[in-house]
N, C-alpha and C positions, 0 to 999 in steps of 0.2 A: 151513888148517882140517883137522882130523882127521876122516876119514870112518869111522864105526864099522863098517860092513859094505858089501858091494858094492851099489851102487844098483840099484833096479828101474827100468829106463829106460821112458820114456813110449812109448805106441803112436804109429803114424803119424797116426791120427785125432786124438789128443790134441795132438800137435805142431802139426797143421794148425789146430786150434781156437785154440791159443795165439797162433799167428802172425797169425791174422785180427784179433785184438783187441789186438795188442801195444801200440798207442799208449795204451790205457787204463791199463795196468799200470805200477807203479813201475820205475825203471831197474834192469836186471839180473834182474828176476823171471823172465822167460821163459827166459833163458839158464841161470839157476840150476836151474830145474825140468828143463830139457832135459839138463843134465849130471848132476845128482844125484838126480832124482826127488823124490817127496814124502817128507817126514820131519820131524823135530823138531830145531830149531836151538838149541844150547846148553841143552837141557833146558827150554826156555821157550816157544818159538814153533813151532807146527805150520805148516809151509810146505805148502800144499795147492793142488791144481788149482782154478781158478775155479769157484765154486758160485753160480749165479744164482738158486737156489731157497731156500736155507736161511734167508734173512732175511725172506722174504715174510710169515710169520706175525707177525713182530715189529712190523710196521706197525700192528697192532691191539692190541698188548699194553699200550701206554702205559708202557713201562719207563723212557723218558727224557723229560726236560723239553724243550719246544720253544718258542722265542721268536724275536724278530727277530735275535738273535745266533747262533742255531743254524746250523750249516753246511748242514743239509738239513732238510726238513720231515718230519713223521712219515710221511706217505704215500710220500715218496721212499725210505724204508728198504726198501720192497718192490722198488725198482729197483737196490739196491746189489748188488754182486758181492763175495762173501766170498772172500778169497785167503789167509786165515790165521786161526788161533785160538790163544789161549794155553792153557796147561795149566789155567788158572783159569777159562776160559770166555769171555774177552774176544774180540771179533771185530776183525779188520783187514779193511777193505773199500775198494772204490773205487766211485765213482758216475760214470756217463758224462758228467755235466755239472759235476762237482766237480773242481777243479784239484789238490786235495791228497788225501792218504790220509785215511781216516776210521777213527777208533778208537771202537768201541762197547763201553764197559766194562760188565762184569757187575755190579759193585758200586758204580757211581756213577750219577748222575742226568743227566749231560750227555754228549752225543756230542762228541768232540774232533776237531780236524784235526791231521794230522801234516805239517808243512811240511818239504820236503827241498830242499837246494841241488842245482841241476842238475849232474849228473856229466859229466865229459868222456869217460867210457867207458860201455859198456853190456855188461858181462860178468858172469859168475856171482859174481866177487869183489865187485863193486859192491853186489849185493843183500845180501851179508853185512854190508857197511858200513851199508846202509839199515836192516837189522834192529837193528844196534847203536845207531843213531841213534834209532830208535823207542823202544828200551828207555830211553835217556837222557831222552828227552822225557816219557815216561810216568811213569817212576819217579824221575827226578831224580838218577840216579847211573849209573855204568857197571858192567858185569860185568867183574870182574878175572880170572876163571878162564880157562883155556885154551879156545880155540874148537873146538867139535866139532859134527858133524851126524850124527844117528841116522836113517839111511834106513829107510823102511818097506818091508821086503823081502817080507813076507807069509810068511816061512819062519823067523821068530824063535821060539825056545822059551825057557822060563825055569824056574828052580827056586828056591823060597824055603826058606831054612834059618833056624834060630835058634841063637844062642849063649846057652845058659841061664846065668842068674846063679849065681855061687858064691863062697864066701868066698875061695878061693884061685885062682879061675878067671881066665882072660884077660879083659881089657876088649876092646871092639870095636876101638878104635884100636890096641891092641897086636896084635890078630889081623891087622888091615889091614897093619901094618908088617911082620909076619912073612910075610904073603902076598906083599908087594912084594919082600921079600928072597929068597923062594923062587922066585918067578916075576916077574922084572923086567918091568914093564908097558911098553907102547908109549906110553902117555899116562896120567898120573894127575892127578886133581883132588880136593883135600881141603879141606873147609870145617869149621866147628864142628859142622855138622849131618850131613854125609855124606862118604864117600870113594868115588870111582870109580877102578877100575883097569881100563884098556882093553887088550884083547889082539886083535891081528889074527887070530891063529889060532882064536880063539873067534868072530870076527865080532861081538863084543859086549864085555861087561865084567862085573866083579864089583862089586857095590854093598854097602857097609857103611853101614847106616843108623844113624848115631850118635844121631839124634834119638829113635829108638825103643829104642836101647841094645842090642837083641838081634838085630835082623833082618839077615840076609845073603842076597843074591840073586845068582844067576848068570843072565845073559842071553846067549844063544848062538844061532848059526845051526844048523839041523838037520843040515847036512853037517859040523859040527865036533864030532861025538860023541866022538871020541878025546880031544881037548883038554878037552872038557867033563867027561868021566869022570875024567880026572886031577885036575882042579880040585875036583870034588865029593869025591873020595876024600881029597884033602888037607884040605879043610875039615872033613870028618867026623872025620878022624884028629886034628884039633886042637880038638875039643870041640863042634863044631856038631851040630845034630840036625835031621832032617827034620820038617816040620810034620805 
């Protein structure tokens, strides 16, 4: 698993609280947080410290249907502990009396259970496998791109640029190819919608947003100013403009 930037490690108090309720959480979750800290897994799932408060109001909203087949009652939503959210606003949670993980979808009417096979190990690598299995069960397919984790350092900066359209100008995929040739990346991910070029010296990446056709963004750590300045100057010299 590629780690985008240095993790922000948990405090002693946070580690103690995790250890106290370890049995409630899915395999590898505690070890994952202890090693990598909070962050976003594969651009999809926000791996967070347990939050026992955030779902309290949802017990009164009537967002999901509840019947005899529901894994929990509407009142039990208030007792759930959120351990993750997707970038689309879905919740991943546990309940002290429920044996399986709970999936509270933003755009669907029923809460789902996520059943996992018991693992023989309990390390940080296992929780990455758990997250991949959750993705398969929820979306019915697997993510094919490289595995990466974007840690929440609290010291990340960014710059947005645009590549203006022009009759003889570069396309965004062409610019991405030129950037990769000029600055070979430590990891690259390219889909029909986006291209990411990851650089350890940036503590971040350059994102070419194919879906929007013009947007380029640099995400970098504040102590990587020199590497950031070189990348910004190169992009500006190849047709990009500041917003």
